[in-house]
All heavy atoms as a GROMACS GRO file, in nm:
protein
  513
    1MET      N    1  -2.520  -6.157   0.223
    1MET     CA    2  -2.464  -6.212   0.344
    1MET      C    3  -2.509  -6.132   0.465
    1MET      O    4  -2.530  -6.189   0.571
    1MET     CB    5  -2.313  -6.214   0.333
    1MET     CG    6  -2.261  -6.319   0.236
    1MET     SD    7  -2.083  -6.325   0.222
    1MET     CE    8  -2.036  -6.377   0.385
    2LEU      N    9  -2.524  -6.002   0.446
    2LEU     CA   10  -2.569  -5.919   0.557
    2LEU      C   11  -2.712  -5.954   0.597
    2LEU      O   12  -2.744  -5.962   0.716
    2LEU     CB   13  -2.558  -5.772   0.520
    2LEU     CG   14  -2.593  -5.671   0.627
    2LEU    CD1   15  -2.500  -5.686   0.746
    2LEU    CD2   16  -2.582  -5.531   0.572
    3ALA      N   17  -2.798  -5.976   0.499
    3ALA     CA   18  -2.936  -6.014   0.528
    3ALA      C   19  -2.941  -6.149   0.598
    3ALA      O   20  -3.019  -6.169   0.693
    3ALA     CB   21  -3.018  -6.016   0.400
    4TYR      N   22  -2.858  -6.242   0.554
    4TYR     CA   23  -2.853  -6.374   0.618
    4TYR      C   24  -2.804  -6.364   0.762
    4TYR      O   25  -2.857  -6.430   0.851
    4TYR     CB   26  -2.764  -6.468   0.536
    4TYR     CG   27  -2.754  -6.607   0.595
    4TYR    CD1   28  -2.864  -6.691   0.595
    4TYR    CD2   29  -2.636  -6.653   0.650
    4TYR    CE1   30  -2.856  -6.818   0.650
    4TYR    CE2   31  -2.626  -6.780   0.704
    4TYR     CZ   32  -2.737  -6.862   0.704
    4TYR     OH   33  -2.729  -6.987   0.758
    5ALA      N   34  -2.704  -6.281   0.786
    5ALA     CA   35  -2.654  -6.262   0.922
    5ALA      C   36  -2.761  -6.201   1.011
    5ALA      O   37  -2.779  -6.241   1.126
    5ALA     CB   38  -2.529  -6.174   0.921
    6GLY      N   39  -2.836  -6.105   0.957
    6GLY     CA   40  -2.946  -6.046   1.033
    6GLY      C   41  -3.054  -6.148   1.064
    6GLY      O   42  -3.113  -6.149   1.173
    7TRP      N   43  -3.082  -6.235   0.966
    7TRP     CA   44  -3.181  -6.339   0.988
    7TRP      C   45  -3.136  -6.435   1.098
    7TRP      O   46  -3.215  -6.477   1.182
    7TRP     CB   47  -3.208  -6.413   0.858
    7TRP     CG   48  -3.305  -6.525   0.875
    7TRP    CD1   49  -3.441  -6.515   0.890
    7TRP    CD2   50  -3.275  -6.664   0.881
    7TRP    NE1   51  -3.496  -6.639   0.903
    7TRP    CE2   52  -3.396  -6.734   0.899
    7TRP    CE3   53  -3.157  -6.736   0.873
    7TRP    CZ2   54  -3.402  -6.871   0.909
    7TRP    CZ3   55  -3.163  -6.873   0.883
    7TRP    CH2   56  -3.285  -6.940   0.901
    8LEU      N   57  -3.008  -6.472   1.098
    8LEU     CA   58  -2.956  -6.562   1.201
    8LEU      C   59  -2.968  -6.502   1.340
    8LEU      O   60  -2.997  -6.572   1.437
    8LEU     CB   61  -2.810  -6.598   1.173
    8LEU     CG   62  -2.786  -6.695   1.058
    8LEU    CD1   63  -2.636  -6.713   1.036
    8LEU    CD2   64  -2.852  -6.829   1.084
    9VAL      N   65  -2.946  -6.372   1.350
    9VAL     CA   66  -2.953  -6.306   1.481
    9VAL      C   67  -3.097  -6.302   1.532
    9VAL      O   68  -3.124  -6.323   1.650
    9VAL     CB   69  -2.895  -6.163   1.472
    9VAL    CG1   70  -2.926  -6.083   1.596
    9VAL    CG2   71  -2.745  -6.170   1.448
   10HIS      N   72  -3.193  -6.280   1.443
   10HIS     CA   73  -3.331  -6.256   1.486
   10HIS      C   74  -3.426  -6.373   1.465
   10HIS      O   75  -3.545  -6.360   1.494
   10HIS     CB   76  -3.387  -6.134   1.412
   10HIS     CG   77  -3.315  -6.008   1.446
   10HIS    ND1   78  -3.325  -5.946   1.568
   10HIS    CD2   79  -3.230  -5.932   1.373
   10HIS    CE1   80  -3.249  -5.839   1.569
   10HIS    NE2   81  -3.190  -5.827   1.452
   11LYS      N   82  -3.381  -6.487   1.418
   11LYS     CA   83  -3.473  -6.596   1.384
   11LYS      C   84  -3.542  -6.658   1.505
   11LYS      O   85  -3.654  -6.705   1.495
   11LYS     CB   86  -3.402  -6.703   1.303
   11LYS     CG   87  -3.304  -6.785   1.380
   11LYS     CD   88  -3.244  -6.894   1.295
   11LYS     CE   89  -3.149  -6.976   1.379
   11LYS     NZ   90  -3.102  -7.092   1.309
   12ASP      N   91  -3.479  -6.658   1.620
   12ASP     CA   92  -3.538  -6.722   1.738
   12ASP      C   93  -3.612  -6.623   1.828
   12ASP      O   94  -3.669  -6.664   1.928
   12ASP     CB   95  -3.429  -6.792   1.818
   12ASP     CG   96  -3.371  -6.910   1.743
   12ASP    OD1   97  -3.445  -6.971   1.663
   12ASP    OD2   98  -3.252  -6.941   1.764
   13GLN      N   99  -3.614  -6.498   1.794
   13GLN     CA  100  -3.681  -6.398   1.876
   13GLN      C  101  -3.828  -6.389   1.840
   13GLN      O  102  -3.865  -6.399   1.723
   13GLN     CB  103  -3.616  -6.261   1.859
   13GLN     CG  104  -3.475  -6.255   1.909
   13GLN     CD  105  -3.414  -6.117   1.890
   13GLN    OE1  106  -3.476  -6.028   1.836
   13GLN    NE2  107  -3.291  -6.101   1.936
   14ALA      N  108  -3.911  -6.370   1.939
   14ALA     CA  109  -4.054  -6.352   1.915
   14ALA      C  110  -4.077  -6.213   1.856
   14ALA      O  111  -4.007  -6.116   1.890
   14ALA     CB  112  -4.131  -6.366   2.046
   15LEU      N  113  -4.173  -6.203   1.767
   15LEU     CA  114  -4.202  -6.074   1.706
   15LEU      C  115  -4.276  -5.985   1.804
   15LEU      O  116  -4.372  -6.027   1.868
   15LEU     CB  117  -4.289  -6.093   1.581
   15LEU     CG  118  -4.224  -6.167   1.465
   15LEU    CD1  119  -4.324  -6.184   1.353
   15LEU    CD2  120  -4.103  -6.092   1.416
   16PRO      N  121  -4.232  -5.861   1.818
   16PRO     CA  122  -4.304  -5.768   1.908
   16PRO      C  123  -4.438  -5.729   1.847
   16PRO      O  124  -4.461  -5.744   1.727
   16PRO     CB  125  -4.210  -5.647   1.919
   16PRO     CG  126  -4.124  -5.655   1.798
   16PRO     CD  127  -4.115  -5.800   1.760
   17ASP      N  128  -4.526  -5.679   1.930
   17ASP     CA  129  -4.659  -5.640   1.883
   17ASP      C  130  -4.655  -5.519   1.790
   17ASP      O  131  -4.746  -5.499   1.712
   17ASP     CB  132  -4.749  -5.609   2.002
   17ASP     CG  133  -4.780  -5.734   2.082
   17ASP    OD1  134  -4.774  -5.844   2.024
   17ASP    OD2  135  -4.808  -5.721   2.202
   18THR      N  136  -4.550  -5.438   1.799
   18THR     CA  137  -4.542  -5.317   1.718
   18THR      C  138  -4.503  -5.347   1.573
   18THR      O  139  -4.513  -5.260   1.489
   18THR     CB  140  -4.441  -5.218   1.777
   18THR    OG1  141  -4.313  -5.281   1.784
   18THR    CG2  142  -4.484  -5.173   1.914
   19ARG      N  143  -4.457  -5.467   1.545
   19ARG     CA  144  -4.417  -5.503   1.409
   19ARG      C  145  -4.541  -5.537   1.327
   19ARG      O  146  -4.622  -5.619   1.366
   19ARG     CB  147  -4.323  -5.622   1.415
   19ARG     CG  148  -4.251  -5.647   1.288
   19ARG     CD  149  -4.149  -5.753   1.310
   19ARG     NE  150  -4.038  -5.729   1.220
   19ARG     CZ  151  -3.933  -5.805   1.210
   19ARG    NH1  152  -3.923  -5.910   1.287
   19ARG    NH2  153  -3.839  -5.777   1.126
   20SER      N  154  -4.553  -5.472   1.216
   20SER     CA  155  -4.670  -5.495   1.132
   20SER      C  156  -4.627  -5.500   0.986
   20SER      O  157  -4.510  -5.480   0.954
   20SER     CB  158  -4.772  -5.384   1.153
   20SER     OG  159  -4.719  -5.262   1.105
   21ARG      N  160  -4.722  -5.525   0.900
   21ARG     CA  161  -4.691  -5.528   0.757
   21ARG      C  162  -4.653  -5.390   0.707
   21ARG      O  163  -4.569  -5.378   0.618
   21ARG     CB  164  -4.811  -5.582   0.680
   21ARG     CG  165  -4.835  -5.728   0.702
   21ARG     CD  166  -4.951  -5.775   0.618
   21ARG     NE  167  -4.987  -5.909   0.657
   21ARG     CZ  168  -4.971  -6.014   0.579
   21ARG    NH1  169  -4.921  -5.998   0.458
   21ARG    NH2  170  -5.006  -6.133   0.618
   22ILE      N  171  -4.713  -5.287   0.761
   22ILE     CA  172  -4.679  -5.150   0.722
   22ILE      C  173  -4.534  -5.120   0.758
   22ILE      O  174  -4.460  -5.062   0.678
   22ILE     CB  175  -4.775  -5.048   0.787
   22ILE    CG1  176  -4.915  -5.063   0.732
   22ILE    CG2  177  -4.725  -4.906   0.770
   22ILE    CD1  178  -4.929  -5.021   0.587
   23ASN      N  179  -4.493  -5.160   0.877
   23ASN     CA  180  -4.356  -5.137   0.921
   23ASN      C  181  -4.258  -5.209   0.828
   23ASN      O  182  -4.158  -5.152   0.787
   23ASN     CB  183  -4.340  -5.186   1.065
   23ASN     CG  184  -4.208  -5.146   1.124
   23ASN    OD1  185  -4.127  -5.077   1.062
   23ASN    ND2  186  -4.184  -5.191   1.246
   24THR      N  187  -4.288  -5.333   0.795
   24THR     CA  188  -4.202  -5.410   0.705
   24THR      C  189  -4.200  -5.347   0.566
   24THR      O  190  -4.094  -5.338   0.503
   24THR     CB  191  -4.251  -5.555   0.697
   24THR    OG1  192  -4.256  -5.609   0.829
   24THR    CG2  193  -4.160  -5.639   0.611
   25LEU      N  194  -4.314  -5.302   0.518
   25LEU     CA  195  -4.322  -5.238   0.388
   25LEU      C  196  -4.240  -5.109   0.384
   25LEU      O  197  -4.168  -5.083   0.287
   25LEU     CB  198  -4.467  -5.210   0.352
   25LEU     CG  199  -4.491  -5.142   0.218
   25LEU    CD1  200  -4.452  -5.236   0.105
   25LEU    CD2  201  -4.635  -5.101   0.205
   26LEU      N  202  -4.248  -5.030   0.489
   26LEU     CA  203  -4.171  -4.905   0.495
   26LEU      C  204  -4.021  -4.932   0.499
   26LEU      O  205  -3.943  -4.861   0.436
   26LEU     CB  206  -4.213  -4.822   0.615
   26LEU     CG  207  -4.349  -4.755   0.604
   26LEU    CD1  208  -4.385  -4.685   0.736
   26LEU    CD2  209  -4.352  -4.656   0.490
   27ARG      N  210  -3.981  -5.034   0.569
   27ARG     CA  211  -3.838  -5.069   0.574
   27ARG      C  212  -3.789  -5.116   0.438
   27ARG      O  213  -3.680  -5.079   0.394
   27ARG     CB  214  -3.813  -5.177   0.678
   27ARG     CG  215  -3.823  -5.124   0.820
   27ARG     CD  216  -3.806  -5.238   0.919
   27ARG     NE  217  -3.827  -5.193   1.052
   27ARG     CZ  218  -3.736  -5.201   1.148
   27ARG    NH1  219  -3.620  -5.254   1.124
   27ARG    NH2  220  -3.763  -5.156   1.268
   28ALA      N  221  -3.868  -5.198   0.371
   28ALA     CA  222  -3.831  -5.246   0.238
   28ALA      C  223  -3.826  -5.130   0.139
   28ALA      O  224  -3.736  -5.123   0.055
   28ALA     CB  225  -3.929  -5.353   0.192
   29LEU      N  226  -3.921  -5.040   0.148
   29LEU     CA  227  -3.923  -4.922   0.061
   29LEU      C  228  -3.800  -4.834   0.086
   29LEU      O  229  -3.739  -4.783  -0.008
   29LEU     CB  230  -4.051  -4.842   0.082
   29LEU     CG  231  -4.071  -4.722  -0.008
   29LEU    CD1  232  -4.085  -4.766  -0.153
   29LEU    CD2  233  -4.194  -4.646   0.036
   30GLY      N  234  -3.761  -4.820   0.210
   30GLY     CA  235  -3.641  -4.743   0.243
   30GLY      C  236  -3.516  -4.806   0.187
   30GLY      O  237  -3.427  -4.737   0.138
   31PHE      N  238  -3.510  -4.939   0.191
   31PHE     CA  239  -3.394  -5.009   0.134
   31PHE      C  240  -3.388  -4.989  -0.017
   31PHE      O  241  -3.282  -4.960  -0.072
   31PHE     CB  242  -3.401  -5.158   0.167
   31PHE     CG  243  -3.295  -5.238   0.096
   31PHE    CD1  244  -3.164  -5.232   0.138
   31PHE    CD2  245  -3.327  -5.317  -0.012
   31PHE    CE1  246  -3.065  -5.304   0.072
   31PHE    CE2  247  -3.230  -5.389  -0.078
   31PHE     CZ  248  -3.099  -5.383  -0.036
   32VAL      N  249  -3.500  -5.002  -0.084
   32VAL     CA  250  -3.504  -4.985  -0.230
   32VAL      C  251  -3.468  -4.842  -0.267
   32VAL      O  252  -3.392  -4.819  -0.362
   32VAL     CB  253  -3.642  -5.025  -0.286
   32VAL    CG1  254  -3.658  -4.985  -0.431
   32VAL    CG2  255  -3.663  -5.174  -0.270
   33LEU      N  256  -3.519  -4.746  -0.193
   33LEU     CA  257  -3.487  -4.605  -0.219
   33LEU      C  258  -3.338  -4.578  -0.199
   33LEU      O  259  -3.276  -4.508  -0.279
   33LEU     CB  260  -3.571  -4.514  -0.130
   33LEU     CG  261  -3.560  -4.365  -0.154
   33LEU    CD1  262  -3.609  -4.331  -0.294
   33LEU    CD2  263  -3.639  -4.289  -0.052
   34THR      N  264  -3.279  -4.635  -0.096
   34THR     CA  265  -3.136  -4.621  -0.072
   34THR      C  266  -3.055  -4.684  -0.185
   34THR      O  267  -2.955  -4.626  -0.231
   34THR     CB  268  -3.097  -4.684   0.062
   34THR    OG1  269  -3.172  -4.622   0.166
   34THR    CG2  270  -2.950  -4.670   0.090
   35LEU      N  271  -3.098  -4.799  -0.232
   35LEU     CA  272  -3.028  -4.867  -0.342
   35LEU      C  273  -3.034  -4.784  -0.470
   35LEU      O  274  -2.932  -4.766  -0.537
   35LEU     CB  275  -3.090  -5.004  -0.365
   35LEU     CG  276  -3.028  -5.089  -0.474
   35LEU    CD1  277  -2.887  -5.131  -0.432
   35LEU    CD2  278  -3.113  -5.209  -0.501
   36VAL      N  279  -3.151  -4.731  -0.502
   36VAL     CA  280  -3.166  -4.651  -0.625
   36VAL      C  281  -3.083  -4.523  -0.617
   36VAL      O  282  -3.012  -4.488  -0.712
   36VAL     CB  283  -3.315  -4.619  -0.651
   36VAL    CG1  284  -3.331  -4.518  -0.762
   36VAL    CG2  285  -3.391  -4.746  -0.685
   37THR      N  286  -3.089  -4.454  -0.505
   37THR     CA  287  -3.013  -4.329  -0.495
   37THR      C  288  -2.862  -4.355  -0.493
   37THR      O  289  -2.786  -4.275  -0.547
   37THR     CB  290  -3.053  -4.249  -0.370
   37THR    OG1  291  -3.040  -4.331  -0.254
   37THR    CG2  292  -3.194  -4.199  -0.381
   38SER      N  293  -2.818  -4.466  -0.434
   38SER     CA  294  -2.676  -4.498  -0.436
   38SER      C  295  -2.628  -4.526  -0.578
   38SER      O  296  -2.521  -4.481  -0.618
   38SER     CB  297  -2.648  -4.621  -0.349
   38SER     OG  298  -2.681  -4.595  -0.216
   39CYS      N  299  -2.707  -4.598  -0.654
   39CYS     CA  300  -2.671  -4.625  -0.794
   39CYS      C  301  -2.670  -4.496  -0.876
   39CYS      O  302  -2.582  -4.475  -0.960
   39CYS     CB  303  -2.768  -4.724  -0.855
   39CYS     SG  304  -2.753  -4.890  -0.790
   40ALA      N  305  -2.766  -4.407  -0.851
   40ALA     CA  306  -2.771  -4.280  -0.924
   40ALA      C  307  -2.650  -4.193  -0.890
   40ALA      O  308  -2.590  -4.132  -0.979
   40ALA     CB  309  -2.900  -4.206  -0.892
   41LEU      N  310  -2.613  -4.187  -0.764
   41LEU     CA  311  -2.497  -4.108  -0.724
   41LEU      C  312  -2.368  -4.165  -0.782
   41LEU      O  313  -2.280  -4.088  -0.824
   41LEU     CB  314  -2.487  -4.100  -0.572
   41LEU     CG  315  -2.590  -4.008  -0.505
   41LEU    CD1  316  -2.580  -4.021  -0.354
   41LEU    CD2  317  -2.570  -3.865  -0.547
   42ALA      N  318  -2.356  -4.296  -0.786
   42ALA     CA  319  -2.239  -4.357  -0.847
   42ALA      C  320  -2.233  -4.326  -0.995
   42ALA      O  321  -2.126  -4.298  -1.050
   42ALA     CB  322  -2.241  -4.508  -0.825
   43SER      N  323  -2.347  -4.327  -1.060
   43SER     CA  324  -2.353  -4.297  -1.203
   43SER      C  325  -2.317  -4.151  -1.231
   43SER      O  326  -2.251  -4.121  -1.330
   43SER     CB  327  -2.493  -4.328  -1.256
   43SER     OG  328  -2.503  -4.294  -1.390
   44LEU      N  329  -2.359  -4.061  -1.144
   44LEU     CA  330  -2.330  -3.919  -1.163
   44LEU      C  331  -2.186  -3.884  -1.127
   44LEU      O  332  -2.127  -3.792  -1.184
   44LEU     CB  333  -2.425  -3.834  -1.079
   44LEU     CG  334  -2.571  -3.834  -1.124
   44LEU    CD1  335  -2.656  -3.760  -1.022
   44LEU    CD2  336  -2.587  -3.776  -1.261
   45HIS      N  337  -2.128  -3.956  -1.031
   45HIS     CA  338  -1.996  -3.920  -0.981
   45HIS      C  339  -1.882  -3.981  -1.063
   45HIS      O  340  -1.785  -3.913  -1.094
   45HIS     CB  341  -1.984  -3.962  -0.834
   45HIS     CG  342  -1.857  -3.919  -0.769
   45HIS    ND1  343  -1.826  -3.787  -0.746
   45HIS    CD2  344  -1.752  -3.991  -0.725
   45HIS    CE1  345  -1.707  -3.780  -0.688
   45HIS    NE2  346  -1.660  -3.902  -0.675
   46TRP      N  347  -1.891  -4.111  -1.095
   46TRP     CA  348  -1.784  -4.179  -1.166
   46TRP      C  349  -1.823  -4.200  -1.312
   46TRP      O  350  -1.939  -4.222  -1.345
   46TRP     CB  351  -1.754  -4.314  -1.102
   46TRP     CG  352  -1.692  -4.297  -0.967
   46TRP    CD1  353  -1.569  -4.247  -0.939
   46TRP    CD2  354  -1.750  -4.330  -0.841
   46TRP    NE1  355  -1.547  -4.247  -0.804
   46TRP    CE2  356  -1.656  -4.298  -0.741
   46TRP    CE3  357  -1.871  -4.384  -0.803
   46TRP    CZ2  358  -1.680  -4.318  -0.607
   46TRP    CZ3  359  -1.896  -4.404  -0.669
   46TRP    CH2  360  -1.800  -4.371  -0.573
   47SER      N  361  -1.724  -4.198  -1.399
   47SER     CA  362  -1.753  -4.211  -1.542
   47SER      C  363  -1.782  -4.354  -1.582
   47SER      O  364  -1.860  -4.378  -1.673
   47SER     CB  365  -1.635  -4.158  -1.623
   47SER     OG  366  -1.520  -4.237  -1.601
   48GLY      N  367  -1.720  -4.453  -1.521
   48GLY     CA  368  -1.745  -4.592  -1.554
   48GLY      C  369  -1.682  -4.633  -1.686
   48GLY      O  370  -1.738  -4.715  -1.759
   49LEU      N  371  -1.567  -4.576  -1.718
   49LEU     CA  372  -1.499  -4.612  -1.842
   49LEU      C  373  -1.464  -4.760  -1.841
   49LEU      O  374  -1.416  -4.814  -1.741
   49LEU     CB  375  -1.374  -4.528  -1.861
   49LEU     CG  376  -1.398  -4.378  -1.881
   49LEU    CD1  377  -1.266  -4.304  -1.884
   49LEU    CD2  378  -1.477  -4.353  -2.006
   50GLY      N  379  -1.485  -4.826  -1.950
   50GLY     CA  380  -1.456  -4.968  -1.961
   50GLY      C  381  -1.569  -5.057  -1.914
   50GLY      O  382  -1.559  -5.178  -1.922
   51LEU      N  383  -1.675  -4.998  -1.864
   51LEU     CA  384  -1.791  -5.076  -1.821
   51LEU      C  385  -1.898  -5.069  -1.930
   51LEU      O  386  -1.908  -4.969  -2.001
   51LEU     CB  387  -1.848  -5.020  -1.690
   51LEU     CG  388  -1.757  -5.027  -1.568
   51LEU    CD1  389  -1.820  -4.955  -1.451
   51LEU    CD2  390  -1.728  -5.170  -1.531
   52PRO      N  391  -1.978  -5.173  -1.945
   52PRO     CA  392  -2.080  -5.170  -2.049
   52PRO      C  393  -2.187  -5.062  -2.025
   52PRO      O  394  -2.244  -5.009  -2.118
   52PRO     CB  395  -2.142  -5.309  -2.045
   52PRO     CG  396  -2.097  -5.373  -1.921
   52PRO     CD  397  -1.974  -5.300  -1.874
   53ASN      N  398  -2.212  -5.029  -1.901
   53ASN     CA  399  -2.305  -4.922  -1.866
   53ASN      C  400  -2.230  -4.821  -1.781
   53ASN      O  401  -2.109  -4.824  -1.772
   53ASN     CB  402  -2.425  -4.977  -1.789
   53ASN     CG  403  -2.515  -5.061  -1.877
   53ASN    OD1  404  -2.549  -5.020  -1.987
   53ASN    ND2  405  -2.550  -5.179  -1.831
   54SER      N  406  -2.301  -4.732  -1.718
   54SER     CA  407  -2.235  -4.634  -1.632
   54SER      C  408  -2.190  -4.702  -1.502
   54SER      O  409  -2.215  -4.819  -1.480
   54SER     CB  410  -2.331  -4.519  -1.602
   54SER     OG  411  -2.439  -4.564  -1.525
   55ALA      N  412  -2.126  -4.625  -1.416
   55ALA     CA  413  -2.074  -4.681  -1.291
   55ALA      C  414  -2.186  -4.732  -1.200
   55ALA      O  415  -2.165  -4.826  -1.125
   55ALA     CB  416  -1.993  -4.575  -1.217
   56GLY      N  417  -2.303  -4.677  -1.209
   56GLY     CA  418  -2.415  -4.720  -1.126
   56GLY      C  419  -2.499  -4.829  -1.189
   56GLY      O  420  -2.602  -4.867  -1.134
   57GLY      N  421  -2.457  -4.879  -1.304
   57GLY     CA  422  -2.533  -4.983  -1.372
   57GLY      C  423  -2.653  -4.924  -1.445
   57GLY      O  424  -2.666  -4.802  -1.460
   58VAL      N  425  -2.738  -5.011  -1.491
   58VAL     CA  426  -2.857  -4.966  -1.566
   58VAL      C  427  -2.948  -4.885  -1.475
   58VAL      O  428  -3.000  -4.780  -1.514
   58VAL     CB  429  -2.932  -5.088  -1.625
   58VAL    CG1  430  -3.060  -5.044  -1.691
   58VAL    CG2  431  -2.844  -5.163  -1.722
   59LEU      N  432  -2.966  -4.931  -1.353
   59LEU     CA  433  -3.052  -4.859  -1.259
   59LEU      C  434  -2.996  -4.721  -1.228
   59LEU      O  435  -3.069  -4.623  -1.225
   59LEU     CB  436  -3.066  -4.940  -1.130
   59LEU     CG  437  -3.156  -4.883  -1.022
   59LEU    CD1  438  -3.298  -4.871  -1.072
   59LEU    CD2  439  -3.152  -4.972  -0.900
   60GLY      N  440  -2.866  -4.712  -1.208
   60GLY     CA  441  -2.804  -4.582  -1.181
   60GLY      C  442  -2.811  -4.489  -1.300
   60GLY      O  443  -2.827  -4.369  -1.285
   61GLU      N  444  -2.798  -4.545  -1.420
   61GLU     CA  445  -2.807  -4.462  -1.540
   61GLU      C  446  -2.948  -4.403  -1.556
   61GLU      O  447  -2.963  -4.285  -1.587
   61GLU     CB  448  -2.770  -4.546  -1.662
   61GLU     CG  449  -2.753  -4.464  -1.788
   61GLU     CD  450  -2.701  -4.549  -1.902
   61GLU    OE1  451  -2.634  -4.651  -1.876
   61GLU    OE2  452  -2.726  -4.511  -2.016
   62LEU      N  453  -3.049  -4.485  -1.534
   62LEU     CA  454  -3.187  -4.436  -1.544
   62LEU      C  455  -3.219  -4.332  -1.436
   62LEU      O  456  -3.277  -4.228  -1.464
   62LEU     CB  457  -3.285  -4.553  -1.534
   62LEU     CG  458  -3.285  -4.650  -1.651
   62LEU    CD1  459  -3.374  -4.768  -1.619
   62LEU    CD2  460  -3.330  -4.580  -1.778
   63ALA      N  461  -3.180  -4.362  -1.313
   63ALA     CA  462  -3.209  -4.269  -1.203
   63ALA      C  463  -3.121  -4.144  -1.213
   63ALA      O  464  -3.164  -4.034  -1.179
   63ALA     CB  465  -3.186  -4.338  -1.070
   64GLY      N  466  -2.997  -4.159  -1.262
   64GLY     CA  467  -2.908  -4.044  -1.275
   64GLY      C  468  -2.953  -3.948  -1.382
   64GLY      O  469  -2.939  -3.826  -1.368
   65ARG      N  470  -3.008  -3.999  -1.490
   65ARG     CA  471  -3.062  -3.911  -1.594
   65ARG      C  472  -3.184  -3.835  -1.547
   65ARG      O  473  -3.209  -3.724  -1.590
   65ARG     CB  474  -3.098  -3.992  -1.718
   65ARG     CG  475  -2.980  -4.036  -1.798
   65ARG     CD  476  -3.026  -4.103  -1.923
   65ARG     NE  477  -2.914  -4.164  -1.992
   65ARG     CZ  478  -2.926  -4.245  -2.096
   65ARG    NH1  479  -3.045  -4.275  -2.139
   65ARG    NH2  480  -2.820  -4.295  -2.152
   66ALA      N  481  -3.262  -3.897  -1.460
   66ALA     CA  482  -3.385  -3.833  -1.411
   66ALA      C  483  -3.354  -3.726  -1.307
   66ALA      O  484  -3.436  -3.638  -1.284
   66ALA     CB  485  -3.478  -3.939  -1.350
   67ALA      N  486  -3.237  -3.732  -1.244
   67ALA     CA  487  -3.202  -3.634  -1.142
   67ALA      C  488  -3.161  -3.502  -1.206
   67ALA      O  489  -3.086  -3.501  -1.303
   67ALA     CB  490  -3.086  -3.688  -1.057
   68PRO      N  491  -3.209  -3.392  -1.152
   68PRO     CA  492  -3.166  -3.261  -1.206
   68PRO      C  493  -3.022  -3.234  -1.172
   68PRO      O  494  -2.976  -3.259  -1.062
   68PRO     CB  495  -3.259  -3.163  -1.138
   68PRO     CG  496  -3.304  -3.231  -1.014
   68PRO     CD  497  -3.302  -3.378  -1.043
   69ARG      N  498  -2.947  -3.186  -1.268
   69ARG     CA  499  -2.805  -3.154  -1.245
   69ARG      C  500  -2.794  -3.009  -1.202
   69ARG      O  501  -2.849  -2.920  -1.263
   69ARG     CB  502  -2.724  -3.180  -1.370
   69ARG     CG  503  -2.729  -3.327  -1.405
   69ARG     CD  504  -2.639  -3.354  -1.522
   69ARG     NE  505  -2.656  -3.493  -1.562
   69ARG     CZ  506  -2.559  -3.582  -1.559
   69ARG    NH1  507  -2.439  -3.546  -1.524
   69ARG    NH2  508  -2.580  -3.705  -1.596
   70ALA      N  509  -2.717  -2.991  -1.096
   70ALA     CA  510  -2.699  -2.855  -1.044
   70ALA      C  511  -2.573  -2.793  -1.097
   70ALA      O  512  -2.480  -2.851  -1.134
   70ALA     CB  513  -2.695  -2.859  -0.892
   0.00000   0.00000   0.00000
């Protein structure tokens, strides 16, 4: 819903010259990185009892195992 709301706000605006495929790629990569780290932190922080996987889901479980524990 948030992406749809953003699309509604910006659909009639002309694209500035500074917007490029690299800029879009970097933004998408930042979103994916934020999603993965959020799932990993949820997996490390909460136990997720009663859930089929950890609290961060399958993605959080994979990323949480790969993170070094301090």
